[in-house]
C-alpha positions as CSV (number, residue, x, y, z in Angstrom):
1,M,84.1,58.9,-59.7
2,P,84.8,55.4,-58.5
3,Q,87.5,53.3,-59.8
4,Q,86.6,50.4,-62.0
5,G,85.5,47.5,-59.9
6,R,84.5,49.4,-56.9
7,I,81.0,50.7,-55.8
8,V,79.9,53.6,-53.8
9,Y,77.3,53.2,-51.0
10,L,75.5,56.5,-49.9
11,L,74.1,57.3,-46.7
12,A,70.9,59.0,-46.9
13,L,68.9,60.2,-44.0
14,T,65.3,60.5,-43.9
15,A,63.1,62.3,-41.2
16,L,59.3,61.5,-41.3
17,L,57.7,64.7,-40.3
18,D,54.5,65.1,-38.1
19,D,52.5,66.0,-41.2
20,G,53.4,62.8,-43.0
21,R,56.2,64.4,-45.3
22,R,59.5,62.6,-45.6
23,L,62.8,64.8,-45.8
24,T,65.5,62.9,-47.1
25,V,69.2,64.2,-47.5
26,E,72.3,62.4,-48.8
27,S,75.1,62.9,-46.4
28,W,78.2,61.1,-47.7
29,G,79.4,58.0,-49.7
30,V,82.1,55.4,-49.1
31,H,84.1,53.7,-51.8
32,A,84.4,49.9,-51.6
33,R,85.2,46.8,-53.5
34,P,82.3,44.5,-53.9
35,P,81.1,42.5,-52.1
36,V,80.7,44.6,-49.0
37,R,79.5,42.8,-45.8
38,L,76.6,44.7,-44.3
39,S,78.2,44.7,-41.0
40,E,81.1,46.7,-42.5
41,I,78.3,49.1,-43.9
42,R,76.8,49.4,-40.4
43,E,80.2,49.9,-38.7
44,H,80.9,52.9,-41.2
45,L,77.3,54.4,-40.6
46,E,77.8,54.0,-36.9
47,I,81.1,55.9,-37.0
48,G,79.6,58.6,-39.3
49,L,76.6,59.1,-37.2
50,G,78.8,59.7,-34.1
51,R,77.5,56.6,-32.3
52,R,81.0,55.1,-32.1
53,S,84.2,56.8,-31.3
54,E,87.0,57.0,-33.8
55,P,90.8,57.9,-33.1
56,R,90.5,60.8,-35.7
57,P,87.4,63.2,-35.9
58,V,84.6,62.3,-38.4
59,P,82.4,65.0,-39.7
60,S,79.0,64.3,-38.5
61,A,76.5,62.7,-41.0
62,W,73.7,64.4,-39.1
63,V,74.4,68.1,-40.1
64,P,72.9,67.9,-43.5
65,L,69.6,66.6,-42.0
66,V,69.5,68.8,-38.9
67,D,70.2,71.8,-41.4
68,A,67.4,70.8,-43.8
69,L,65.2,70.2,-40.8
70,A,66.0,73.7,-39.6
71,E,65.1,75.3,-43.0
72,D,61.8,73.6,-42.6
73,G,61.0,75.0,-39.2
74,V,61.9,71.8,-37.1
75,T,64.5,72.4,-34.3
76,V,66.3,69.3,-33.5
77,K,69.7,68.8,-31.8
78,E,72.3,66.5,-33.3
79,S,72.5,64.7,-29.9
80,D,68.9,63.9,-30.1
81,M,69.4,62.3,-33.7
82,K,72.2,60.1,-32.4
83,V,69.9,58.0,-30.1
84,L,67.3,57.5,-32.8
85,P,66.8,54.0,-34.3
86,L,68.9,53.1,-37.5
87,R,67.1,51.2,-40.3
88,L,69.5,50.2,-43.4
89,L,67.8,49.7,-46.6
90,V,69.8,48.1,-49.6
91,A,68.6,49.3,-52.9
92,P,67.6,46.3,-55.2
93,S,70.4,47.4,-57.6
94,A,72.9,47.0,-54.8
95,V,71.8,43.6,-53.5
96,N,74.5,41.6,-55.4
97,A,77.3,43.8,-54.2
98,V,76.4,43.4,-50.4
99,T,77.0,40.2,-48.3
100,F,74.2,39.7,-45.6
101,D,75.8,38.5,-42.7
């Protein structure tokens, strides 16, 4: 449970399958004090997605999506996922807590 005056932003990864279905999993969340700069969110995502090195090991955010895809019969490697385009969406309820820089 976040402390009062703090927000949690969640990383939800979505795969669009060939048959048009979307497979979405929530991977992890980060607690922060509002307002949060969009660049800060992007930086945390880049680290969690393994696109940027970090001094300490960070669990990969791709694992839940790779696992969910495997359960659906889609085989994909985490290394393939790391190079896919990243699109950030801010929920309407969070717009006032994010500074768009």
